[in-house]
Structure formats: structure tokens, C-alpha cells
Chimera marker file (.cmm) of the C-alpha trace (Angstrom):
<marker_set name="trace">
<marker id="1" x="102.644" y="139.376" z="44.179" r="1" g="1" b="0" radius="0.5"/>
<marker id="2" x="102.746" y="142.994" z="45.282" r="1" g="1" b="0" radius="0.5"/>
<marker id="3" x="102.930" y="145.712" z="42.671" r="1" g="1" b="0" radius="0.5"/>
<marker id="4" x="103.879" y="149.354" z="42.936" r="1" g="1" b="0" radius="0.5"/>
<marker id="5" x="106.920" y="151.557" z="43.192" r="1" g="1" b="0" radius="0.5"/>
<marker id="6" x="108.326" y="152.450" z="46.558" r="1" g="1" b="0" radius="0.5"/>
<marker id="7" x="109.254" y="156.048" z="47.205" r="1" g="1" b="0" radius="0.5"/>
<marker id="8" x="112.894" y="156.832" z="47.795" r="1" g="1" b="0" radius="0.5"/>
<marker id="9" x="111.772" y="159.440" z="50.333" r="1" g="1" b="0" radius="0.5"/>
<marker id="10" x="111.809" y="156.961" z="53.234" r="1" g="1" b="0" radius="0.5"/>
<marker id="11" x="113.930" y="157.722" z="56.278" r="1" g="1" b="0" radius="0.5"/>
<marker id="12" x="117.319" y="156.062" z="55.929" r="1" g="1" b="0" radius="0.5"/>
<marker id="13" x="118.512" y="153.775" z="58.663" r="1" g="1" b="0" radius="0.5"/>
<marker id="14" x="122.194" y="153.442" z="59.222" r="1" g="1" b="0" radius="0.5"/>
<marker id="15" x="123.877" y="150.569" z="57.474" r="1" g="1" b="0" radius="0.5"/>
<marker id="16" x="124.696" y="149.067" z="60.862" r="1" g="1" b="0" radius="0.5"/>
<marker id="17" x="121.019" y="149.090" z="61.904" r="1" g="1" b="0" radius="0.5"/>
<marker id="18" x="119.992" y="147.363" z="58.672" r="1" g="1" b="0" radius="0.5"/>
<marker id="19" x="122.730" y="144.727" z="59.006" r="1" g="1" b="0" radius="0.5"/>
<marker id="20" x="121.791" y="144.085" z="62.650" r="1" g="1" b="0" radius="0.5"/>
<marker id="21" x="118.153" y="143.574" z="61.642" r="1" g="1" b="0" radius="0.5"/>
<marker id="22" x="119.194" y="141.074" z="58.955" r="1" g="1" b="0" radius="0.5"/>
<marker id="23" x="121.476" y="139.189" z="61.358" r="1" g="1" b="0" radius="0.5"/>
<marker id="24" x="118.671" y="138.988" z="63.927" r="1" g="1" b="0" radius="0.5"/>
<marker id="25" x="116.272" y="137.648" z="61.282" r="1" g="1" b="0" radius="0.5"/>
<marker id="26" x="118.800" y="135.025" z="60.172" r="1" g="1" b="0" radius="0.5"/>
<marker id="27" x="119.466" y="133.852" z="63.731" r="1" g="1" b="0" radius="0.5"/>
<marker id="28" x="115.806" y="133.819" z="64.743" r="1" g="1" b="0" radius="0.5"/>
<marker id="29" x="114.808" y="131.838" z="61.672" r="1" g="1" b="0" radius="0.5"/>
<marker id="30" x="112.399" y="134.490" z="60.371" r="1" g="1" b="0" radius="0.5"/>
<marker id="31" x="113.990" y="134.508" z="56.929" r="1" g="1" b="0" radius="0.5"/>
<marker id="32" x="112.300" y="131.815" z="54.897" r="1" g="1" b="0" radius="0.5"/>
<marker id="33" x="112.737" y="130.683" z="51.319" r="1" g="1" b="0" radius="0.5"/>
<marker id="34" x="114.307" y="133.163" z="48.933" r="1" g="1" b="0" radius="0.5"/>
<marker id="35" x="112.028" y="135.591" z="47.144" r="1" g="1" b="0" radius="0.5"/>
<marker id="36" x="112.206" y="136.983" z="43.635" r="1" g="1" b="0" radius="0.5"/>
<marker id="37" x="111.948" y="140.706" z="42.995" r="1" g="1" b="0" radius="0.5"/>
<marker id="38" x="111.204" y="142.445" z="39.706" r="1" g="1" b="0" radius="0.5"/>
<marker id="39" x="112.698" y="145.933" z="39.594" r="1" g="1" b="0" radius="0.5"/>
<marker id="40" x="111.980" y="148.556" z="36.931" r="1" g="1" b="0" radius="0.5"/>
<marker id="41" x="114.293" y="151.518" z="37.411" r="1" g="1" b="0" radius="0.5"/>
<marker id="42" x="114.658" y="154.684" z="35.328" r="1" g="1" b="0" radius="0.5"/>
<marker id="43" x="118.399" y="155.441" z="35.317" r="1" g="1" b="0" radius="0.5"/>
<marker id="44" x="118.062" y="158.971" z="33.975" r="1" g="1" b="0" radius="0.5"/>
<marker id="45" x="115.481" y="160.014" z="36.593" r="1" g="1" b="0" radius="0.5"/>
<marker id="46" x="117.071" y="157.777" z="39.272" r="1" g="1" b="0" radius="0.5"/>
<marker id="47" x="113.589" y="156.581" z="40.140" r="1" g="1" b="0" radius="0.5"/>
<marker id="48" x="112.131" y="153.202" z="40.998" r="1" g="1" b="0" radius="0.5"/>
<marker id="49" x="109.088" y="152.748" z="38.782" r="1" g="1" b="0" radius="0.5"/>
<marker id="50" x="108.004" y="149.222" z="39.641" r="1" g="1" b="0" radius="0.5"/>
<marker id="51" x="108.795" y="146.760" z="42.401" r="1" g="1" b="0" radius="0.5"/>
<marker id="52" x="107.073" y="143.362" z="42.391" r="1" g="1" b="0" radius="0.5"/>
<marker id="53" x="107.581" y="140.484" z="44.800" r="1" g="1" b="0" radius="0.5"/>
<marker id="54" x="107.198" y="136.795" z="43.947" r="1" g="1" b="0" radius="0.5"/>
<marker id="55" x="107.556" y="133.591" z="45.906" r="1" g="1" b="0" radius="0.5"/>
<marker id="56" x="110.594" y="131.595" z="44.815" r="1" g="1" b="0" radius="0.5"/>
<marker id="57" x="108.278" y="128.991" z="43.274" r="1" g="1" b="0" radius="0.5"/>
<marker id="58" x="106.878" y="131.683" z="40.930" r="1" g="1" b="0" radius="0.5"/>
<marker id="59" x="110.179" y="132.170" z="39.069" r="1" g="1" b="0" radius="0.5"/>
<marker id="60" x="108.609" y="131.367" z="35.681" r="1" g="1" b="0" radius="0.5"/>
<marker id="61" x="105.864" y="133.934" z="36.237" r="1" g="1" b="0" radius="0.5"/>
<marker id="62" x="108.459" y="136.515" z="37.323" r="1" g="1" b="0" radius="0.5"/>
<marker id="63" x="110.515" y="135.875" z="34.169" r="1" g="1" b="0" radius="0.5"/>
<marker id="64" x="107.382" y="136.148" z="32.006" r="1" g="1" b="0" radius="0.5"/>
<marker id="65" x="106.434" y="139.455" z="33.675" r="1" g="1" b="0" radius="0.5"/>
<marker id="66" x="109.963" y="140.777" z="33.104" r="1" g="1" b="0" radius="0.5"/>
<marker id="67" x="109.850" y="139.873" z="29.420" r="1" g="1" b="0" radius="0.5"/>
<marker id="68" x="106.373" y="141.374" z="29.015" r="1" g="1" b="0" radius="0.5"/>
<marker id="69" x="107.563" y="144.609" z="30.642" r="1" g="1" b="0" radius="0.5"/>
<marker id="70" x="110.682" y="144.761" z="28.458" r="1" g="1" b="0" radius="0.5"/>
<marker id="71" x="108.617" y="144.248" z="25.304" r="1" g="1" b="0" radius="0.5"/>
<marker id="72" x="106.107" y="146.921" z="26.359" r="1" g="1" b="0" radius="0.5"/>
<marker id="73" x="108.937" y="149.437" z="26.802" r="1" g="1" b="0" radius="0.5"/>
<marker id="74" x="110.604" y="148.912" z="23.410" r="1" g="1" b="0" radius="0.5"/>
<marker id="75" x="111.125" y="152.312" z="21.829" r="1" g="1" b="0" radius="0.5"/>
<marker id="76" x="110.684" y="154.164" z="25.121" r="1" g="1" b="0" radius="0.5"/>
<marker id="77" x="112.859" y="157.226" z="25.611" r="1" g="1" b="0" radius="0.5"/>
<marker id="78" x="113.557" y="156.270" z="29.232" r="1" g="1" b="0" radius="0.5"/>
<marker id="79" x="116.796" y="154.650" z="30.272" r="1" g="1" b="0" radius="0.5"/>
<marker id="80" x="115.080" y="151.555" z="31.623" r="1" g="1" b="0" radius="0.5"/>
<marker id="81" x="116.739" y="148.988" z="33.791" r="1" g="1" b="0" radius="0.5"/>
<marker id="82" x="114.583" y="145.893" z="34.294" r="1" g="1" b="0" radius="0.5"/>
<marker id="83" x="116.061" y="143.271" z="36.563" r="1" g="1" b="0" radius="0.5"/>
<marker id="84" x="115.044" y="140.131" z="38.428" r="1" g="1" b="0" radius="0.5"/>
<marker id="85" x="116.752" y="139.560" z="41.765" r="1" g="1" b="0" radius="0.5"/>
<marker id="86" x="116.649" y="136.639" z="44.155" r="1" g="1" b="0" radius="0.5"/>
<marker id="87" x="117.177" y="137.521" z="47.808" r="1" g="1" b="0" radius="0.5"/>
<marker id="88" x="116.387" y="136.140" z="51.246" r="1" g="1" b="0" radius="0.5"/>
<marker id="89" x="114.158" y="139.137" z="51.973" r="1" g="1" b="0" radius="0.5"/>
<marker id="90" x="113.268" y="142.614" z="50.796" r="1" g="1" b="0" radius="0.5"/>
<marker id="91" x="115.490" y="143.986" z="53.577" r="1" g="1" b="0" radius="0.5"/>
<marker id="92" x="118.454" y="142.004" z="52.218" r="1" g="1" b="0" radius="0.5"/>
<marker id="93" x="117.807" y="143.339" z="48.711" r="1" g="1" b="0" radius="0.5"/>
<marker id="94" x="117.588" y="146.915" z="50.039" r="1" g="1" b="0" radius="0.5"/>
<marker id="95" x="121.059" y="146.471" z="51.565" r="1" g="1" b="0" radius="0.5"/>
<marker id="96" x="122.707" y="144.718" z="48.624" r="1" g="1" b="0" radius="0.5"/>
<marker id="97" x="121.144" y="146.946" z="45.938" r="1" g="1" b="0" radius="0.5"/>
<marker id="98" x="120.484" y="150.163" z="47.850" r="1" g="1" b="0" radius="0.5"/>
<marker id="99" x="120.852" y="152.416" z="44.795" r="1" g="1" b="0" radius="0.5"/>
<marker id="100" x="117.426" y="151.291" z="43.545" r="1" g="1" b="0" radius="0.5"/>
<marker id="101" x="115.719" y="152.361" z="46.764" r="1" g="1" b="0" radius="0.5"/>
<marker id="102" x="117.592" y="155.396" z="48.069" r="1" g="1" b="0" radius="0.5"/>
<marker id="103" x="118.903" y="158.642" z="46.587" r="1" g="1" b="0" radius="0.5"/>
<marker id="104" x="122.628" y="159.373" z="46.440" r="1" g="1" b="0" radius="0.5"/>
<marker id="105" x="122.138" y="161.856" z="49.285" r="1" g="1" b="0" radius="0.5"/>
<marker id="106" x="120.442" y="159.225" z="51.452" r="1" g="1" b="0" radius="0.5"/>
<marker id="107" x="123.211" y="156.714" z="50.706" r="1" g="1" b="0" radius="0.5"/>
<marker id="108" x="125.862" y="159.277" z="51.626" r="1" g="1" b="0" radius="0.5"/>
<marker id="109" x="124.100" y="160.019" z="54.926" r="1" g="1" b="0" radius="0.5"/>
<marker id="110" x="123.812" y="156.307" z="55.737" r="1" g="1" b="0" radius="0.5"/>
<marker id="111" x="127.476" y="155.757" z="54.886" r="1" g="1" b="0" radius="0.5"/>
<marker id="112" x="128.514" y="158.681" z="57.075" r="1" g="1" b="0" radius="0.5"/>
<marker id="113" x="126.398" y="157.385" z="59.980" r="1" g="1" b="0" radius="0.5"/>
<marker id="114" x="127.996" y="153.963" z="59.756" r="1" g="1" b="0" radius="0.5"/>
<marker id="115" x="131.440" y="155.435" z="59.140" r="1" g="1" b="0" radius="0.5"/>
<marker id="116" x="131.903" y="153.111" z="56.221" r="1" g="1" b="0" radius="0.5"/>
<marker id="117" x="130.561" y="152.411" z="52.746" r="1" g="1" b="0" radius="0.5"/>
<marker id="118" x="127.227" y="150.747" z="52.117" r="1" g="1" b="0" radius="0.5"/>
<marker id="119" x="127.690" y="147.090" z="51.169" r="1" g="1" b="0" radius="0.5"/>
<marker id="120" x="126.902" y="146.627" z="47.484" r="1" g="1" b="0" radius="0.5"/>
<link id1="1" id2="2" r="1" g="1" b="0" radius="0.2"/>
<link id1="2" id2="3" r="1" g="1" b="0" radius="0.2"/>
<link id1="3" id2="4" r="1" g="1" b="0" radius="0.2"/>
<link id1="4" id2="5" r="1" g="1" b="0" radius="0.2"/>
<link id1="5" id2="6" r="1" g="1" b="0" radius="0.2"/>
<link id1="6" id2="7" r="1" g="1" b="0" radius="0.2"/>
<link id1="7" id2="8" r="1" g="1" b="0" radius="0.2"/>
<link id1="8" id2="9" r="1" g="1" b="0" radius="0.2"/>
<link id1="9" id2="10" r="1" g="1" b="0" radius="0.2"/>
<link id1="10" id2="11" r="1" g="1" b="0" radius="0.2"/>
<link id1="11" id2="12" r="1" g="1" b="0" radius="0.2"/>
<link id1="12" id2="13" r="1" g="1" b="0" radius="0.2"/>
<link id1="13" id2="14" r="1" g="1" b="0" radius="0.2"/>
<link id1="14" id2="15" r="1" g="1" b="0" radius="0.2"/>
<link id1="15" id2="16" r="1" g="1" b="0" radius="0.2"/>
<link id1="16" id2="17" r="1" g="1" b="0" radius="0.2"/>
<link id1="17" id2="18" r="1" g="1" b="0" radius="0.2"/>
<link id1="18" id2="19" r="1" g="1" b="0" radius="0.2"/>
<link id1="19" id2="20" r="1" g="1" b="0" radius="0.2"/>
<link id1="20" id2="21" r="1" g="1" b="0" radius="0.2"/>
<link id1="21" id2="22" r="1" g="1" b="0" radius="0.2"/>
<link id1="22" id2="23" r="1" g="1" b="0" radius="0.2"/>
<link id1="23" id2="24" r="1" g="1" b="0" radius="0.2"/>
<link id1="24" id2="25" r="1" g="1" b="0" radius="0.2"/>
<link id1="25" id2="26" r="1" g="1" b="0" radius="0.2"/>
<link id1="26" id2="27" r="1" g="1" b="0" radius="0.2"/>
<link id1="27" id2="28" r="1" g="1" b="0" radius="0.2"/>
<link id1="28" id2="29" r="1" g="1" b="0" radius="0.2"/>
<link id1="29" id2="30" r="1" g="1" b="0" radius="0.2"/>
<link id1="30" id2="31" r="1" g="1" b="0" radius="0.2"/>
<link id1="31" id2="32" r="1" g="1" b="0" radius="0.2"/>
<link id1="32" id2="33" r="1" g="1" b="0" radius="0.2"/>
<link id1="33" id2="34" r="1" g="1" b="0" radius="0.2"/>
<link id1="34" id2="35" r="1" g="1" b="0" radius="0.2"/>
<link id1="35" id2="36" r="1" g="1" b="0" radius="0.2"/>
<link id1="36" id2="37" r="1" g="1" b="0" radius="0.2"/>
<link id1="37" id2="38" r="1" g="1" b="0" radius="0.2"/>
<link id1="38" id2="39" r="1" g="1" b="0" radius="0.2"/>
<link id1="39" id2="40" r="1" g="1" b="0" radius="0.2"/>
<link id1="40" id2="41" r="1" g="1" b="0" radius="0.2"/>
<link id1="41" id2="42" r="1" g="1" b="0" radius="0.2"/>
<link id1="42" id2="43" r="1" g="1" b="0" radius="0.2"/>
<link id1="43" id2="44" r="1" g="1" b="0" radius="0.2"/>
<link id1="44" id2="45" r="1" g="1" b="0" radius="0.2"/>
<link id1="45" id2="46" r="1" g="1" b="0" radius="0.2"/>
<link id1="46" id2="47" r="1" g="1" b="0" radius="0.2"/>
<link id1="47" id2="48" r="1" g="1" b="0" radius="0.2"/>
<link id1="48" id2="49" r="1" g="1" b="0" radius="0.2"/>
<link id1="49" id2="50" r="1" g="1" b="0" radius="0.2"/>
<link id1="50" id2="51" r="1" g="1" b="0" radius="0.2"/>
<link id1="51" id2="52" r="1" g="1" b="0" radius="0.2"/>
<link id1="52" id2="53" r="1" g="1" b="0" radius="0.2"/>
<link id1="53" id2="54" r="1" g="1" b="0" radius="0.2"/>
<link id1="54" id2="55" r="1" g="1" b="0" radius="0.2"/>
<link id1="55" id2="56" r="1" g="1" b="0" radius="0.2"/>
<link id1="56" id2="57" r="1" g="1" b="0" radius="0.2"/>
<link id1="57" id2="58" r="1" g="1" b="0" radius="0.2"/>
<link id1="58" id2="59" r="1" g="1" b="0" radius="0.2"/>
<link id1="59" id2="60" r="1" g="1" b="0" radius="0.2"/>
<link id1="60" id2="61" r="1" g="1" b="0" radius="0.2"/>
<link id1="61" id2="62" r="1" g="1" b="0" radius="0.2"/>
<link id1="62" id2="63" r="1" g="1" b="0" radius="0.2"/>
<link id1="63" id2="64" r="1" g="1" b="0" radius="0.2"/>
<link id1="64" id2="65" r="1" g="1" b="0" radius="0.2"/>
<link id1="65" id2="66" r="1" g="1" b="0" radius="0.2"/>
<link id1="66" id2="67" r="1" g="1" b="0" radius="0.2"/>
<link id1="67" id2="68" r="1" g="1" b="0" radius="0.2"/>
<link id1="68" id2="69" r="1" g="1" b="0" radius="0.2"/>
<link id1="69" id2="70" r="1" g="1" b="0" radius="0.2"/>
<link id1="70" id2="71" r="1" g="1" b="0" radius="0.2"/>
<link id1="71" id2="72" r="1" g="1" b="0" radius="0.2"/>
<link id1="72" id2="73" r="1" g="1" b="0" radius="0.2"/>
<link id1="73" id2="74" r="1" g="1" b="0" radius="0.2"/>
<link id1="74" id2="75" r="1" g="1" b="0" radius="0.2"/>
<link id1="75" id2="76" r="1" g="1" b="0" radius="0.2"/>
<link id1="76" id2="77" r="1" g="1" b="0" radius="0.2"/>
<link id1="77" id2="78" r="1" g="1" b="0" radius="0.2"/>
<link id1="78" id2="79" r="1" g="1" b="0" radius="0.2"/>
<link id1="79" id2="80" r="1" g="1" b="0" radius="0.2"/>
<link id1="80" id2="81" r="1" g="1" b="0" radius="0.2"/>
<link id1="81" id2="82" r="1" g="1" b="0" radius="0.2"/>
<link id1="82" id2="83" r="1" g="1" b="0" radius="0.2"/>
<link id1="83" id2="84" r="1" g="1" b="0" radius="0.2"/>
<link id1="84" id2="85" r="1" g="1" b="0" radius="0.2"/>
<link id1="85" id2="86" r="1" g="1" b="0" radius="0.2"/>
<link id1="86" id2="87" r="1" g="1" b="0" radius="0.2"/>
<link id1="87" id2="88" r="1" g="1" b="0" radius="0.2"/>
<link id1="88" id2="89" r="1" g="1" b="0" radius="0.2"/>
<link id1="89" id2="90" r="1" g="1" b="0" radius="0.2"/>
<link id1="90" id2="91" r="1" g="1" b="0" radius="0.2"/>
<link id1="91" id2="92" r="1" g="1" b="0" radius="0.2"/>
<link id1="92" id2="93" r="1" g="1" b="0" radius="0.2"/>
<link id1="93" id2="94" r="1" g="1" b="0" radius="0.2"/>
<link id1="94" id2="95" r="1" g="1" b="0" radius="0.2"/>
<link id1="95" id2="96" r="1" g="1" b="0" radius="0.2"/>
<link id1="96" id2="97" r="1" g="1" b="0" radius="0.2"/>
<link id1="97" id2="98" r="1" g="1" b="0" radius="0.2"/>
<link id1="98" id2="99" r="1" g="1" b="0" radius="0.2"/>
<link id1="99" id2="100" r="1" g="1" b="0" radius="0.2"/>
<link id1="100" id2="101" r="1" g="1" b="0" radius="0.2"/>
<link id1="101" id2="102" r="1" g="1" b="0" radius="0.2"/>
<link id1="102" id2="103" r="1" g="1" b="0" radius="0.2"/>
<link id1="103" id2="104" r="1" g="1" b="0" radius="0.2"/>
<link id1="104" id2="105" r="1" g="1" b="0" radius="0.2"/>
<link id1="105" id2="106" r="1" g="1" b="0" radius="0.2"/>
<link id1="106" id2="107" r="1" g="1" b="0" radius="0.2"/>
<link id1="107" id2="108" r="1" g="1" b="0" radius="0.2"/>
<link id1="108" id2="109" r="1" g="1" b="0" radius="0.2"/>
<link id1="109" id2="110" r="1" g="1" b="0" radius="0.2"/>
<link id1="110" id2="111" r="1" g="1" b="0" radius="0.2"/>
<link id1="111" id2="112" r="1" g="1" b="0" radius="0.2"/>
<link id1="112" id2="113" r="1" g="1" b="0" radius="0.2"/>
<link id1="113" id2="114" r="1" g="1" b="0" radius="0.2"/>
<link id1="114" id2="115" r="1" g="1" b="0" radius="0.2"/>
<link id1="115" id2="116" r="1" g="1" b="0" radius="0.2"/>
<link id1="116" id2="117" r="1" g="1" b="0" radius="0.2"/>
<link id1="117" id2="118" r="1" g="1" b="0" radius="0.2"/>
<link id1="118" id2="119" r="1" g="1" b="0" radius="0.2"/>
<link id1="119" id2="120" r="1" g="1" b="0" radius="0.2"/>
</marker_set>
């Protein structure tokens, strides 16, 4: 498991570049078993606070960690969003749920570069 929030200040690749990378990984067989991702996102601040990765076999541990986090945040004044996702890779999750990883400005730039909306 890897713990720690990722900054949304990363350079944004175009949607096309991300999709091409995913297609290459699928065709080359480099995408293995699905992974589970625990995301803790502050809606008000639009900030990713926690991002943990688990092997698919660790789904019970991931669910326990999610529940523990939710219980620890009871009464918090943040607008917390705590979600478990299953995805083929972190790259796939970053495409399908880009709003957790990139600012609205970065998403707009990526959409303009690809001349189409980000897949969501």
C-alpha cells in the first residue's frame, strides 16, 4: 500500500496522450489484475488529501481503512468525499476520475488540447 496525497500541480497530458498510453498498456499486456484505490477528497478545497493503493486481493483491508477514515472524520467541518475505486491501473483511474487529480483549469486545458471533453 502506498499512502500520501498527490499534488494536482502536475503537468497535464492531453487526453489523447493518456488514452494512447492506456491502449498501449492493454495491448502489451502490462496491465495486470485490477487495483483498489482509496481516495479522500475535500470538495470545498478541491484537494486530494489521501490516495492509497491496494492489490485487488486486499479489498477487505481497503474497506476497513475506508471505514476507519470515515469514522475518524465524523464531525469534521470539511466536505469529505471518501471513495474506494477499482481500476486496471492508476493511469486508468486518472482518466476516468480526473477531477480528483487535476484542477478545473488543468482539465479545461487538456480538453482544449484534445478538442473534446475528458472521458468521465
